[in-house]
BADO-289773 format. One record per residue (C-alpha): x, y, z. Coordinates in pm, 1 decimal, decimal comma, padded with zeros to 6 digits. Layout:
+----------+----------+----------+
:     east :    north :       up :
+----------+----------+----------+
:        X :        Y :        Z :
...
+----------+----------+----------+
This chain:
+----------+----------+----------+
:     east :    north :       up :
+----------+----------+----------+
:  01575,2 : -14056,1 : -05065,1 :
:  01406,9 : -14356,2 : -05162,6 :
:  01058,7 : -14418,1 : -05154,4 :
:  00847,2 : -14760,9 : -05141,1 :
:  00801,6 : -14975,4 : -05449,9 :
:  00560,6 : -14827,0 : -05735,2 :
:  00466,1 : -15057,3 : -05997,1 :
:  00311,3 : -15043,9 : -06255,4 :
: -00039,4 : -15166,7 : -06413,0 :
:  00000,8 : -15540,3 : -06474,1 :
: -00143,9 : -15837,5 : -06298,5 :
:  00175,7 : -15969,9 : -06133,7 :
:  00217,3 : -15679,2 : -05917,3 :
: -00074,6 : -15735,0 : -05771,3 :
: -00006,8 : -15947,1 : -05422,1 :
: -00347,5 : -16119,5 : -05457,8 :
: -00259,1 : -16265,0 : -05743,6 :
:  00088,3 : -16371,8 : -05644,9 :
: -00099,0 : -16534,2 : -05357,8 :
: -00307,9 : -16742,9 : -05619,2 :
:  00002,4 : -16838,6 : -05858,3 :
:  00146,6 : -16953,1 : -05516,8 :
: -00161,7 : -17153,2 : -05431,3 :
: -00139,8 : -17304,8 : -05767,6 :
:  00169,9 : -17409,2 : -05753,6 :
:  00073,5 : -17594,4 : -05454,5 :
: -00179,4 : -17749,5 : -05590,2 :
:  00025,0 : -17860,0 : -05861,1 :
:  00257,4 : -18045,1 : -05649,8 :
: -00001,7 : -18216,1 : -05458,6 :
: -00130,3 : -18379,7 : -05797,7 :
:  00208,7 : -18394,3 : -06023,4 :
:  00105,8 : -18133,9 : -06279,9 :
:  00459,3 : -18091,3 : -06442,7 :
:  00352,7 : -17843,1 : -06661,2 :
:  00169,1 : -17638,9 : -06383,0 :
:  00434,3 : -17661,8 : -06183,6 :
:  00710,2 : -17491,6 : -06417,8 :
:  00466,4 : -17237,6 : -06515,6 :
:  00435,3 : -17136,9 : -06149,5 :
:  00758,2 : -17165,9 : -06107,5 :
:  00859,9 : -16922,0 : -06406,5 :
:  00593,5 : -16694,0 : -06327,5 :
:  00704,5 : -16667,9 : -05917,6 :
:  01060,7 : -16667,7 : -06051,0 :
:  01010,7 : -16380,3 : -06287,2 :
:  00785,4 : -16139,9 : -05994,3 :
:  01069,6 : -16183,9 : -05730,2 :
:  01341,5 : -16151,2 : -05983,2 :
:  01203,8 : -15820,2 : -06053,4 :
:  01158,4 : -15724,6 : -05746,2 :
:  01522,8 : -15761,8 : -05602,1 :
:  01640,4 : -15631,5 : -05989,1 :
:  01438,2 : -15305,9 : -05878,1 :
:  01549,9 : -15311,7 : -05524,4 :
:  01910,6 : -15217,0 : -05707,5 :
:  01809,8 : -15043,3 : -05992,0 :
:  01870,9 : -14692,6 : -05851,2 :
:  02241,3 : -14786,2 : -05732,2 :
:  02478,8 : -14605,5 : -06021,1 :
:  02183,4 : -14425,2 : -06159,1 :
:  02320,5 : -14020,2 : -06201,4 :
:  02163,6 : -13723,9 : -06340,3 :
:  02225,8 : -13378,7 : -06385,6 :
:  01946,0 : -13119,6 : -06478,2 :
:  02022,8 : -12763,7 : -06651,5 :
:  01835,9 : -12461,7 : -06773,7 :
:  01981,6 : -12269,2 : -07050,3 :
:  01796,6 : -11934,2 : -06899,8 :
:  01710,8 : -11851,7 : -06546,0 :
:  01593,6 : -11510,0 : -06628,1 :
:  01316,2 : -11512,5 : -06913,3 :
:  01030,9 : -11284,0 : -07039,6 :
:  00702,7 : -11401,9 : -07046,3 :
:  00588,1 : -11603,2 : -07333,5 :
:  01009,7 : -11627,7 : -07365,7 :
:  01096,0 : -12016,5 : -07407,8 :
:  01374,3 : -12201,3 : -07207,8 :
:  01518,6 : -12549,4 : -07230,2 :
:  01503,1 : -12805,4 : -06940,2 :
:  01774,9 : -13104,4 : -06999,7 :
:  01830,8 : -13374,4 : -06787,4 :
:  02114,3 : -13613,1 : -06835,6 :
:  02104,1 : -13954,3 : -06675,9 :
:  02364,0 : -14240,7 : -06687,3 :
:  02341,9 : -14606,3 : -06583,1 :
:  02672,5 : -14678,4 : -06385,9 :
:  02652,2 : -15061,9 : -06390,9 :
:  02584,4 : -15333,2 : -06556,3 :
:  02250,7 : -15420,0 : -06493,8 :
:  02041,5 : -15248,5 : -06726,4 :
:  01731,4 : -15069,3 : -06599,1 :
:  01386,5 : -14881,6 : -06728,5 :
:  01417,4 : -14527,2 : -06603,8 :
:  01154,2 : -14265,2 : -06567,8 :
:  01195,8 : -13913,5 : -06501,7 :
:  00910,8 : -13681,9 : -06335,7 :
:  00988,4 : -13272,6 : -06291,3 :
:  00750,1 : -13093,0 : -06066,0 :
:  00730,8 : -12719,8 : -06148,2 :
:  00609,7 : -12437,5 : -05932,6 :
:  00433,0 : -12125,2 : -06116,5 :
:  00280,7 : -12086,7 : -06457,4 :
:  00580,5 : -12261,0 : -06679,6 :
:  00434,2 : -12503,0 : -06927,5 :
:  00611,8 : -12726,5 : -07213,3 :
:  00567,6 : -12562,6 : -07536,9 :
:  00414,6 : -12932,0 : -07662,6 :
:  00090,9 : -12885,8 : -07422,0 :
:  00165,1 : -13117,9 : -07193,1 :
:  00029,4 : -13111,3 : -06850,1 :
:  00319,0 : -13288,0 : -06634,0 :
:  00726,3 : -13343,1 : -06756,9 :
:  00721,9 : -13703,8 : -06765,5 :
:  00957,4 : -13869,9 : -06986,8 :
:  01146,1 : -14258,5 : -06984,7 :
:  01363,7 : -14456,4 : -07146,2 :
:  01570,1 : -14785,9 : -07136,0 :
:  01900,2 : -14783,0 : -07032,5 :
:  02143,4 : -15065,6 : -07089,3 :
:  02429,5 : -15133,3 : -06894,8 :
:  02696,1 : -14826,1 : -06872,0 :
:  02431,2 : -14632,8 : -07111,5 :
:  02362,4 : -14219,8 : -07140,0 :
:  02058,0 : -14070,2 : -07200,0 :
:  01902,8 : -13749,8 : -07188,3 :
:  01545,1 : -13601,4 : -07150,9 :
:  01450,4 : -13237,0 : -07269,4 :
:  01165,5 : -13035,3 : -07263,4 :
:  01086,9 : -12694,4 : -07389,7 :
:  00916,4 : -12472,3 : -07162,2 :
:  00715,4 : -12130,4 : -07166,8 :
:  00686,7 : -11888,5 : -06923,5 :
:  00384,9 : -11751,3 : -06890,0 :
:  00399,0 : -11474,1 : -06617,3 :
:  00593,4 : -11271,7 : -06415,1 :
:  00743,2 : -11412,7 : -06077,4 :
:  00989,9 : -11655,6 : -05948,3 :
:  00934,4 : -11993,2 : -06026,8 :
:  01073,7 : -12327,3 : -05961,9 :
:  01181,8 : -12599,3 : -06196,6 :
:  01218,5 : -12917,1 : -05980,1 :
:  01371,5 : -13113,1 : -05817,2 :
:  01313,9 : -13429,9 : -06053,9 :
:  01219,9 : -13738,8 : -05916,2 :
:  01405,9 : -14066,0 : -06062,8 :
:  01166,8 : -14390,8 : -06100,0 :
:  01379,3 : -14679,8 : -06179,4 :
:  01304,6 : -15009,2 : -06203,3 :
:  01334,7 : -15364,2 : -06382,9 :
:  01384,9 : -15405,9 : -06751,0 :
:  00985,4 : -15434,2 : -06791,7 :
:  00879,0 : -15188,4 : -06587,6 :
:  00686,2 : -15447,0 : -06334,4 :
:  00831,2 : -15208,1 : -06043,0 :
:  00986,7 : -14946,6 : -05967,5 :
:  01193,8 : -14712,3 : -05683,4 :
:  01173,7 : -14371,2 : -05649,8 :
:  01471,0 : -14124,2 : -05589,3 :
:  01429,6 : -13737,7 : -05529,3 :
:  01737,0 : -13531,0 : -05653,4 :
:  01812,8 : -13180,4 : -05505,9 :
:  01882,9 : -13012,6 : -05806,1 :
:  01645,4 : -12690,0 : -05781,6 :
:  01623,0 : -12419,5 : -06101,4 :
:  01480,7 : -12092,4 : -05991,5 :
:  01349,0 : -11888,3 : -06267,2 :
:  01312,8 : -11512,7 : -06272,4 :
:  01049,6 : -11397,1 : -06528,2 :
:  01059,4 : -10996,3 : -06584,5 :
:  00737,9 : -10801,6 : -06587,2 :
:  00579,7 : -10815,7 : -06978,6 :
:  00748,9 : -10534,3 : -07204,8 :
:  00448,6 : -10327,2 : -07335,2 :
:  00466,2 : -10036,0 : -07592,2 :
:  00407,5 : -09693,0 : -07430,7 :
:  00339,7 : -09360,7 : -07539,5 :
:  00550,7 : -09112,7 : -07532,0 :
:  00498,6 : -08822,1 : -07238,8 :
:  00683,6 : -08511,3 : -07116,5 :
:  00934,7 : -08609,2 : -06819,7 :
:  00959,0 : -08327,8 : -06512,4 :
:  01321,8 : -08221,1 : -06563,9 :
:  01534,5 : -07967,8 : -06312,9 :
:  01851,3 : -07884,8 : -06484,0 :
:  02144,3 : -07804,5 : -06276,1 :
:  02278,1 : -07498,0 : -06514,7 :
:  01929,4 : -07435,3 : -06632,5 :
:  02049,2 : -07533,9 : -06987,2 :
:  01973,0 : -07862,3 : -07019,5 :
:  02193,0 : -08120,5 : -07217,3 :
:  02468,9 : -08063,0 : -07458,5 :
:  02346,3 : -07708,6 : -07521,9 :
:  02552,6 : -07586,4 : -07170,0 :
:  02855,8 : -07499,6 : -07159,6 :
:  02987,0 : -07627,1 : -06850,4 :
:  03011,9 : -07970,0 : -06683,1 :
:  02844,5 : -08095,7 : -06362,1 :
:  03062,7 : -08082,4 : -06124,5 :
:  02846,0 : -08278,0 : -05868,1 :
:  02944,8 : -08592,3 : -06043,5 :
:  03323,5 : -08718,7 : -06108,0 :
:  03372,6 : -09002,6 : -06302,9 :
:  03775,6 : -09037,5 : -06324,7 :
:  04057,9 : -08859,1 : -06401,6 :
:  04270,7 : -08792,5 : -06702,3 :
:  04579,5 : -08612,2 : -06787,3 :
:  04555,7 : -08255,2 : -06716,9 :
:  04453,3 : -08033,3 : -07062,6 :
:  04627,5 : -07678,7 : -07101,9 :
:  04323,3 : -07423,5 : -07025,6 :
:  04115,2 : -07616,2 : -06792,3 :
:  04079,1 : -07403,4 : -06473,7 :
:  04320,9 : -07495,5 : -06183,5 :
:  03992,9 : -07568,5 : -05976,1 :
:  03942,8 : -07915,5 : -06177,8 :
:  04277,7 : -08087,6 : -06096,9 :
:  04278,6 : -08346,3 : -05888,6 :
:  04612,0 : -08307,2 : -05678,5 :
:  04561,7 : -08689,2 : -05528,0 :
:  04551,0 : -08843,6 : -05817,5 :
:  04868,7 : -08576,6 : -05962,0 :
:  05083,1 : -08726,3 : -05700,7 :
:  05036,2 : -09080,9 : -05785,3 :
:  05076,1 : -09054,9 : -06100,9 :
:  05397,7 : -08766,4 : -06054,5 :
:  05214,7 : -08563,7 : -06333,8 :
:  04887,0 : -08362,8 : -06324,5 :
:  04547,8 : -08485,9 : -06388,3 :
:  04225,0 : -08314,7 : -06431,6 :
:  03867,2 : -08455,6 : -06295,9 :
:  03654,6 : -08603,6 : -06559,9 :
:  03268,3 : -08510,5 : -06496,1 :
:  02930,3 : -08656,2 : -06589,4 :
:  02782,7 : -08425,9 : -06862,0 :
:  02433,0 : -08267,1 : -06721,7 :
:  02279,6 : -08389,3 : -07055,0 :
:  02219,2 : -08732,7 : -06870,6 :
:  01876,8 : -08778,9 : -06703,3 :
:  01864,2 : -08905,1 : -06335,2 :
:  01512,7 : -09101,7 : -06282,4 :
:  01384,2 : -09263,3 : -05994,1 :
:  01121,3 : -09489,9 : -06054,5 :
:  00881,9 : -09536,7 : -05715,0 :
:  00638,5 : -09799,0 : -05665,7 :
:  00383,1 : -09780,0 : -05385,8 :
:  00260,8 : -10103,3 : -05339,1 :
:  00017,9 : -10019,7 : -04985,5 :
: -00311,1 : -09963,3 : -05203,5 :
: -00279,2 : -10264,8 : -05445,4 :
: -00232,2 : -10484,6 : -05124,0 :
: -00526,4 : -10340,3 : -04960,2 :
: -00754,6 : -10327,9 : -05209,9 :
: -00642,5 : -10677,3 : -05369,4 :
: -00601,3 : -10510,1 : -05715,9 :
: -00394,3 : -10795,8 : -05867,0 :
: -00423,5 : -10742,1 : -06212,9 :
: -00418,3 : -10333,2 : -06155,5 :
: -00087,0 : -10440,7 : -05991,5 :
:  00036,3 : -10660,5 : -06262,7 :
: -00038,7 : -10419,9 : -06561,9 :
:  00143,5 : -10106,2 : -06346,8 :
:  00434,2 : -10326,0 : -06297,2 :
:  00434,6 : -10381,8 : -06710,0 :
:  00406,3 : -10006,2 : -06734,3 :
:  00705,2 : -09953,9 : -06534,0 :
:  00937,8 : -10236,3 : -06662,0 :
:  00877,0 : -10110,4 : -07025,7 :
:  00953,4 : -09740,2 : -06878,3 :
:  01268,8 : -09858,7 : -06742,6 :
:  01371,3 : -10013,4 : -07055,1 :
:  01310,8 : -09757,5 : -07269,3 :
:  01481,8 : -09459,7 : -07069,1 :
:  01784,8 : -09740,6 : -07054,7 :
:  01767,8 : -09727,9 : -07400,3 :
:  01809,3 : -09370,5 : -07402,9 :
:  02086,7 : -09365,2 : -07162,5 :
:  01907,5 : -09216,1 : -06855,5 :
:  02059,3 : -09325,1 : -06512,7 :
:  01808,0 : -09502,1 : -06359,5 :
:  01677,1 : -09617,5 : -06010,0 :
:  01378,8 : -09812,3 : -05850,6 :
:  01244,2 : -09755,3 : -05454,9 :
:  00931,4 : -09960,8 : -05352,8 :
:  00797,1 : -10071,8 : -05015,8 :
:  00650,3 : -10377,4 : -05151,8 :
:  00827,0 : -10752,6 : -05038,8 :
:  01061,6 : -10921,4 : -05285,5 :
:  01029,7 : -11303,4 : -05266,3 :
:  01319,1 : -11444,6 : -05147,7 :
:  01378,5 : -11133,3 : -04933,9 :
:  01662,9 : -10856,1 : -05003,0 :
:  01648,1 : -10479,5 : -05038,7 :
:  01364,5 : -10312,3 : -05252,8 :
:  01595,8 : -10001,2 : -05355,3 :
:  01806,8 : -09973,4 : -05661,6 :
:  01993,7 : -09681,0 : -05638,9 :
:  02028,9 : -09459,3 : -05947,5 :
:  02304,6 : -09527,5 : -06169,0 :
:  02436,1 : -09609,2 : -06512,6 :
:  02588,4 : -09939,3 : -06614,6 :
:  02543,4 : -10265,8 : -06776,7 :
:  02374,1 : -10416,4 : -06462,3 :
:  02149,9 : -10149,1 : -06348,6 :
:  01854,3 : -10236,9 : -06598,9 :
:  01862,4 : -10628,5 : -06488,8 :
:  01875,2 : -10509,2 : -06152,4 :
:  01579,3 : -10290,5 : -06167,9 :
:  01382,5 : -10589,7 : -06370,4 :
:  01459,5 : -10826,6 : -06107,9 :
:  01288,6 : -10646,1 : -05811,1 :
:  01017,3 : -10570,2 : -06024,7 :
:  00984,6 : -10965,0 : -06082,7 :
:  01041,2 : -11044,0 : -05719,5 :
:  00819,8 : -10806,0 : -05641,6 :
:  00495,0 : -10951,6 : -05456,8 :
:  00170,3 : -10736,9 : -05369,0 :
:  00229,3 : -10722,9 : -04976,6 :
:  00335,2 : -10379,3 : -04838,1 :
:  00661,3 : -10409,2 : -04596,0 :
:  00609,6 : -10042,8 : -04429,1 :
:  00513,7 : -09613,8 : -04504,8 :
:  00716,3 : -09550,6 : -04842,5 :
:  00775,2 : -09245,5 : -04694,2 :
:  00979,2 : -09399,8 : -04441,8 :
:  01150,3 : -09609,5 : -04704,9 :
:  01263,0 : -09303,0 : -04956,5 :
:  01395,6 : -09146,5 : -04588,2 :
:  01602,1 : -09531,0 : -04477,0 :
:  01737,1 : -09589,9 : -04804,1 :
:  01770,1 : -09317,1 : -05058,5 :
:  02041,3 : -09078,2 : -05155,7 :
:  01879,6 : -08792,7 : -05369,4 :
:  02057,7 : -08681,2 : -05663,2 :
:  02094,4 : -08330,2 : -05770,2 :
:  01915,8 : -08294,2 : -06101,9 :
:  01704,5 : -08620,0 : -06049,4 :
:  01340,4 : -08644,5 : -06173,6 :
:  01061,3 : -08910,0 : -06015,8 :
:  00808,5 : -09080,2 : -06156,0 :
:  00556,0 : -09202,4 : -05889,6 :
:  00324,1 : -09539,5 : -05963,9 :
:  00003,8 : -09634,8 : -05735,2 :
: -00370,9 : -09761,4 : -05734,4 :
: -00563,1 : -09439,3 : -05664,9 :
: -00461,2 : -09075,8 : -05542,5 :
: -00521,0 : -09037,7 : -05157,0 :
: -00338,7 : -08865,6 : -04859,1 :
:  00025,1 : -09036,9 : -04946,3 :
:  00082,2 : -08869,9 : -05267,5 :
:  00084,8 : -08518,3 : -05110,1 :
:  00335,0 : -08653,0 : -04863,3 :
:  00478,5 : -08822,8 : -05132,0 :
:  00446,0 : -08465,6 : -05349,2 :
:  00602,4 : -08275,7 : -04961,8 :
:  00902,0 : -08519,8 : -04973,4 :
:  01032,8 : -08430,4 : -05331,7 :
:  00973,2 : -08063,5 : -05283,8 :
:  01161,6 : -08014,1 : -05048,8 :
:  01430,2 : -08207,4 : -05195,3 :
:  01392,8 : -07999,8 : -05513,8 :
:  01316,3 : -08307,6 : -05689,2 :
:  01011,5 : -08269,6 : -05947,6 :
:  00752,3 : -08579,7 : -05938,6 :
:  00494,8 : -08684,1 : -06175,5 :
:  00221,7 : -08929,5 : -06036,5 :
:  00037,3 : -09223,7 : -06214,8 :
: -00224,0 : -09442,5 : -06092,2 :
: -00479,2 : -09714,3 : -06204,6 :
: -00775,1 : -09515,0 : -06060,7 :
: -00767,9 : -09145,1 : -06108,7 :
: -01086,2 : -08982,3 : -05960,8 :
: -01109,6 : -08785,2 : -06240,8 :
: -01360,8 : -08864,3 : -06493,1 :
: -01414,3 : -08657,0 : -06808,4 :
: -01166,8 : -08517,5 : -07052,1 :
: -01201,2 : -08159,7 : -06880,1 :
: -01142,7 : -08285,7 : -06542,1 :
: -00828,7 : -08493,7 : -06689,7 :
: -00685,5 : -08174,0 : -06860,0 :
: -00674,3 : -07953,8 : -06540,2 :
: -00461,9 : -08249,4 : -06334,2 :
: -00233,4 : -08334,4 : -06617,0 :
:  00086,8 : -08158,1 : -06445,6 :
:  00019,0 : -08338,9 : -06152,0 :
: -00179,7 : -08681,4 : -06180,7 :
: -00224,4 : -08913,1 : -06467,4 :
: -00332,7 : -09230,0 : -06526,2 :
: -00135,1 : -09544,0 : -06640,4 :
: -00388,7 : -09583,2 : -06937,9 :
: -00271,4 : -09277,8 : -07092,9 :
:  00072,7 : -09399,2 : -07154,7 :
: -00004,6 : -09764,2 : -07232,8 :
: -00065,0 : -09844,2 : -07593,2 :
: -00336,8 : -10115,3 : -07576,2 :
: -00243,0 : -10430,3 : -07795,6 :
: -00475,1 : -10607,3 : -08022,3 :
: -00636,1 : -10918,2 : -07839,2 :
: -00490,8 : -10765,9 : -07469,3 :
: -00729,0 : -10587,1 : -07256,3 :
+----------+----------+----------+
């Protein structure tokens, strides 16, 4: 939508000065001062010609903006590019302004995204910025504001485009210490040491191999393929880990810094476990920017880690209800699953969560930002239940 005329700092765009030039022209006409008449007419002609030029400057101006990345990590750079074209014979002065919401800044140190250029007839140009995302969250770039005017940039008119780019910034990945994950193996012997396969998870079918038990035959698939097919099972060595983030205490205590630190640990743990080949899932009772489910079911595929990181990026320090109710409504408990639970401090919700997972025979490990124990002796006593987030996060130099 077009806005009002916007003049650049020059004496010619001041209405009072235009009035004085008009008065000067009148006086020159009265006294027959030809040179002064010509000068006044040239000034007024330039001003009103520039105004007319500006009125039609936006017609035929087309632009398109794009970013090379829409999902980044903190301190990662992305490129914003805006292509502009003047599809008319009249040359124009063009300025591009791009508003940004959130901590995304130009790498050059500029505070605003403003660039300008002059476009001749049927000419194209582009504006490019290198931006750096500073903090986790969902941020927006645009929509661009186009200012076009006469070639001397005396006057300009503004048009707001519709292109809005959403940038998702994942939590920062931080180094973590190793810690023993609670496990419950279906057959009692972990990993490749187990001589049997897990009959709970069926990955697919294949041609029947002689010597396999008849109970592994997939009769429907055999009838479909007109030859015997047997089931392919998921091996027991694959760990299944559920990451749980309880937002309630962070929201009530307004512990924003601890909340961000916890999400960095959760994201780093998810990246590490995905690299190890674990099947992962995520549950939280927090509200997400843009809405959507706050549960990522446990699975092992290429889209699983990006889905978990996106939920963590969209997660707000705003509770949507009780965590146990969220678990009961949307969680499918997998046999052999382990749970890692994150919250601000120990309270009654830990007992409820522990009881919930104990009833489902799921081992759980709790991490809190503010543990109640203080001494090393007290810490060793409760290490099997509740741990401090600081115990697994490696402090980086230059960071708290």
